[in-house]
C-alpha positions as CSV (number, residue, x, y, z in Angstrom):
1,M,0.0,0.0,0.0
2,S,1.4,3.4,-1.0
3,P,1.9,6.1,1.6
4,A,-0.7,8.3,-0.1
5,I,-3.4,5.6,0.2
6,A,-2.4,4.9,3.8
7,L,-2.8,8.6,4.6
8,A,-6.2,8.7,2.9
9,F,-7.4,6.1,5.4
10,L,-5.9,7.8,8.4
11,P,-8.9,10.0,9.2
12,L,-11.2,7.0,9.1
13,V,-9.0,5.0,11.4
14,V,-8.7,7.9,13.9
15,T,-12.5,8.4,13.8
16,L,-13.1,4.7,14.5
17,L,-10.6,4.7,17.4
18,V,-12.2,7.7,19.0
19,R,-15.8,6.5,18.5
20,Y,-15.1,3.0,19.8
21,R,-12.3,3.8,22.3
22,H,-14.2,2.2,25.2
23,Y,-14.5,-1.1,23.3
24,F,-10.8,-0.9,22.4
25,R,-9.9,-0.4,26.0
26,L,-12.1,-3.3,27.0
27,L,-10.4,-5.5,24.4
28,V,-7.0,-4.6,25.6
29,R,-7.8,-5.3,29.3
30,T,-9.9,-8.4,28.8
31,V,-7.9,-10.1,26.1
32,L,-4.5,-8.8,25.5
33,L,-3.3,-7.9,29.0
34,R,-5.1,-10.9,30.5
35,S,-3.5,-13.3,28.0
36,L,-0.1,-11.9,28.7
37,R,-0.5,-12.2,32.5
38,D,-1.9,-15.7,32.2
39,C,1.2,-16.7,30.2
40,L,3.7,-15.0,32.6
41,S,2.1,-16.2,35.8
42,G,0.9,-19.7,34.8
43,L,-2.4,-18.8,36.6
44,R,-5.8,-17.8,35.3
45,I,-7.2,-14.4,36.3
46,E,-9.7,-16.1,38.7
47,E,-6.8,-17.8,40.5
48,R,-4.9,-14.6,40.8
49,A,-8.0,-12.8,42.1
50,F,-8.5,-15.5,44.7
51,S,-4.9,-15.2,45.9
52,Y,-5.5,-11.5,46.4
53,V,-8.7,-12.3,48.4
54,L,-6.8,-14.7,50.6
55,T,-4.4,-12.1,51.7
56,H,-6.7,-9.0,51.9
57,A,-10.3,-10.2,52.8
58,L,-11.8,-11.3,56.0
59,P,-12.8,-15.0,56.0
60,G,-16.5,-15.6,56.8
61,D,-17.4,-12.1,55.7
62,P,-19.0,-12.3,52.2
63,G,-19.5,-8.5,52.0
64,H,-15.8,-7.8,52.6
65,I,-14.8,-10.5,50.1
66,L,-17.0,-8.9,47.5
67,T,-15.6,-5.5,48.2
68,T,-12.1,-7.0,47.9
69,L,-12.8,-8.5,44.5
70,D,-14.2,-5.1,43.3
71,H,-11.1,-3.3,44.5
72,W,-8.8,-5.9,42.8
73,S,-10.7,-5.6,39.6
74,S,-10.6,-1.8,39.6
75,H,-7.0,-1.4,40.7
76,C,-5.2,-4.6,39.6
77,E,-6.8,-6.6,36.8
78,Y,-10.2,-6.3,35.2
79,L,-12.2,-9.4,36.3
80,S,-15.3,-9.1,34.1
81,H,-17.5,-9.9,37.1
82,M,-21.0,-8.5,37.8
83,G,-19.8,-5.6,40.0
84,P,-21.5,-3.6,42.7
85,V,-24.1,-1.7,40.5
86,K,-25.6,-4.8,39.0
87,G,-25.0,-6.6,42.3
88,Q,-27.3,-4.2,44.1
89,I,-30.1,-4.9,41.6
90,L,-29.6,-8.6,42.0
91,M,-29.6,-8.6,45.8
92,R,-32.7,-6.4,45.8
93,L,-34.6,-8.7,43.5
94,V,-33.6,-11.8,45.5
95,E,-34.7,-10.2,48.7
96,E,-38.0,-9.1,47.1
97,K,-38.8,-12.6,45.7
98,A,-37.5,-14.5,48.7
99,P,-36.9,-17.7,46.7
100,V,-36.7,-21.1,48.3
101,C,-34.6,-22.6,45.5
102,V,-32.3,-20.6,43.2
103,L,-30.4,-21.8,40.2
104,E,-27.4,-19.9,38.9
105,L,-26.0,-20.8,35.5
106,G,-22.4,-19.5,35.2
107,T,-20.7,-19.5,38.6
108,Y,-17.5,-18.0,37.2
109,C,-15.4,-16.8,40.2
110,G,-18.3,-17.0,42.6
111,Y,-19.0,-13.2,42.9
112,S,-22.7,-13.3,42.0
113,T,-23.0,-16.5,43.9
114,L,-22.0,-14.7,47.1
115,L,-24.4,-11.8,46.2
116,I,-27.3,-14.3,46.1
117,A,-26.3,-16.4,49.1
118,R,-25.9,-13.5,51.5
119,V,-29.5,-12.4,51.1
120,L,-31.2,-15.8,50.9
121,S,-33.9,-16.5,53.5
122,P,-33.0,-19.2,56.1
123,G,-33.5,-22.6,54.8
124,S,-33.2,-21.6,51.1
125,H,-30.9,-23.3,48.7
126,L,-28.7,-22.1,45.9
127,L,-27.5,-24.4,43.1
128,T,-24.8,-22.9,41.0
129,V,-23.4,-24.4,37.8
130,E,-20.0,-23.9,36.2
131,R,-18.8,-25.9,33.2
132,D,-15.1,-25.3,33.6
133,P,-13.5,-27.4,36.4
134,R,-10.6,-25.1,37.0
135,T,-12.8,-22.1,37.4
136,A,-15.2,-24.1,39.5
137,A,-12.4,-25.0,41.9
138,V,-11.7,-21.3,42.5
139,A,-15.3,-20.5,43.0
140,E,-15.8,-23.4,45.5
141,K,-12.9,-22.1,47.6
142,L,-14.3,-18.6,47.5
143,I,-17.8,-19.7,48.5
144,R,-16.5,-21.8,51.4
145,L,-14.1,-18.9,52.5
146,A,-17.2,-16.7,52.7
147,G,-18.8,-19.1,55.2
148,F,-21.4,-20.9,53.1
149,D,-21.6,-24.7,53.3
150,E,-23.2,-27.1,50.9
151,R,-26.5,-27.0,52.6
152,T,-26.8,-23.3,51.4
153,V,-24.7,-23.3,48.3
154,E,-24.1,-26.4,46.1
155,L,-21.7,-26.1,43.2
156,I,-22.3,-28.4,40.2
157,V,-19.5,-28.8,37.7
158,G,-20.9,-29.4,34.2
159,S,-22.5,-27.7,31.2
160,S,-25.9,-26.2,31.7
161,E,-27.3,-28.3,28.8
162,E,-26.4,-31.5,30.7
163,V,-27.2,-30.4,34.2
164,I,-30.7,-28.9,33.7
165,P,-32.3,-32.3,32.6
166,R,-30.8,-34.0,35.6
167,L,-31.9,-31.5,38.3
168,R,-35.1,-33.3,39.1
169,A,-33.6,-36.9,39.3
170,Q,-30.1,-36.2,40.6
171,H,-30.5,-33.0,42.7
172,Q,-34.1,-33.4,43.9
173,Q,-35.1,-30.0,42.4
174,S,-38.5,-29.9,40.8
175,R,-39.2,-26.2,41.4
176,L,-36.9,-23.2,40.8
177,D,-38.2,-20.0,42.2
178,L,-35.5,-17.9,40.7
179,V,-32.9,-18.5,38.0
180,L,-29.9,-16.3,37.1
181,L,-28.5,-16.7,33.6
182,A,-24.9,-15.5,33.8
183,H,-23.0,-17.8,31.6
184,R,-22.8,-17.3,27.8
185,P,-25.6,-15.2,26.4
186,R,-25.8,-17.3,23.2
187,Y,-27.0,-20.2,25.4
188,Y,-29.7,-18.2,27.3
189,L,-32.6,-19.1,25.0
190,R,-31.6,-22.8,24.8
191,D,-31.4,-23.1,28.5
192,L,-34.6,-21.2,29.2
193,Q,-36.4,-23.5,26.8
194,L,-34.8,-26.5,28.6
195,L,-36.1,-25.2,31.9
196,E,-39.6,-24.9,30.4
197,A,-39.4,-28.4,28.8
198,H,-38.5,-30.0,32.1
199,A,-41.3,-28.2,33.9
200,L,-38.8,-26.6,36.4
201,L,-40.4,-23.1,36.4
202,P,-43.5,-22.7,38.5
203,A,-45.9,-19.9,37.7
204,G,-44.5,-16.7,39.2
205,A,-40.9,-17.8,38.9
206,T,-38.3,-15.1,38.2
207,V,-35.6,-15.5,35.5
208,L,-32.8,-12.9,35.5
209,A,-30.4,-12.7,32.6
210,D,-27.2,-10.6,32.7
211,H,-25.4,-9.1,29.7
212,V,-28.5,-9.0,27.5
213,L,-27.3,-5.8,25.8
214,F,-23.6,-6.3,25.8
215,P,-22.4,-8.7,24.4
216,G,-26.2,-9.2,24.0
217,A,-28.8,-11.9,23.8
218,P,-31.3,-10.6,21.1
219,R,-32.9,-14.0,20.3
220,F,-33.5,-14.6,24.0
221,L,-35.1,-11.2,24.5
222,Q,-37.2,-11.6,21.4
223,Y,-38.5,-15.0,22.5
224,A,-39.3,-13.8,26.1
225,K,-41.2,-10.8,24.7
226,S,-43.1,-12.6,22.0
227,C,-43.9,-16.1,23.4
228,G,-46.6,-14.8,25.7
229,R,-45.4,-16.6,28.8
230,Y,-43.3,-13.9,30.4
231,R,-43.7,-10.4,31.7
232,C,-40.4,-8.6,30.9
233,R,-38.5,-5.8,32.4
234,L,-35.0,-4.5,31.6
235,H,-32.8,-2.9,34.3
236,H,-30.4,-0.7,32.3
237,T,-26.8,-0.3,33.5
238,G,-23.4,0.4,32.1
239,L,-20.6,-2.2,31.9
240,L,-18.5,-2.4,35.0
241,D,-15.7,0.2,34.7
242,F,-16.9,1.1,31.2
243,P,-20.2,3.0,31.9
244,A,-20.3,4.3,28.3
245,I,-20.9,0.7,27.1
246,K,-24.6,0.1,27.8
247,D,-25.7,-3.2,29.3
248,G,-28.6,-4.5,31.4
249,I,-30.2,-7.2,33.4
250,A,-33.4,-8.7,32.0
251,Q,-36.1,-9.7,34.6
252,L,-38.7,-12.2,33.4
253,T,-41.7,-13.3,35.4
254,Y,-43.0,-16.7,34.2
255,A,-46.8,-16.8,33.8
256,G,-47.0,-20.5,33.2
257,P,-47.0,-22.8,30.2
258,G,-50.1,-21.1,28.7
C-alpha cells in the first residue's frame, strides 16, 4: 500500500478509534493484557484474584470478600464480574422474591453466587453451575471462604445443557423459584427452553439474565417478549468500569405454560 493511500485512510482510522475507544480499552484489558498475565504467571485471572482475596479479605465475611474483589478488579486486573451496581439490583430482587430454591448458570469466580447467598432466606438453597472445572475449583474455595456450606450453596461442575435435565432426578429439584443466567448469552434461549421443557419453572418464577445488551442476547429477548409466557422488564446499567458501554439485566416473570 502506498503512503498516499495509507494517509487517505488515516482520518477514518482515527474516527473509529475515537468512537469505539471504550470497546478498544475493554479489548486490551480483557484479552491482550489478560492473556499476557496468564502466560507470565501460569495462573488464570480467577486464580490470581483468589490469591489476592486470601491475603486481603476477612474469612467468613461475604460483604468484605465482594468489596475486595471489586477493589482488585478496579486497581489490579479487570475481572469481568458482575460488579456492585448490578450486584445491588440482583440482591434487591432476590430479597423481594424470597426464593426457596435458586439456580445460577455460570458461577465464574463466585461473585454473583455470594451476592445471592448473602440475602437468601434461612432454609433456602442455591444451586450454581460452572462448566469449567478449574474455574469451579476457585469458586468453590471462595464460597467456602465466605462461610457458606453445601446446605446453602451447592456447586455443580458441568454444562448447563447437561445439568438442567438432571436437576429433578439427581439433585431433587423440581421447582426453581429464581434463575440467574450469567454464563454465555448465546445459550440463554436454549437453557430457558430446557427449563420450560422439564417443567422446572412454576408460575410466578423469576428469571434474571445478565449481559443481555452487551455482548447481547437478542434471540433470548425476542423470545421472552413474543412467546406470551413472560412479563419482561429491563434494568439498564453500564458495563463495570466502562459505563459508556450500555448493558442491562433482564427480569422475566413466568406466567405458566399457557
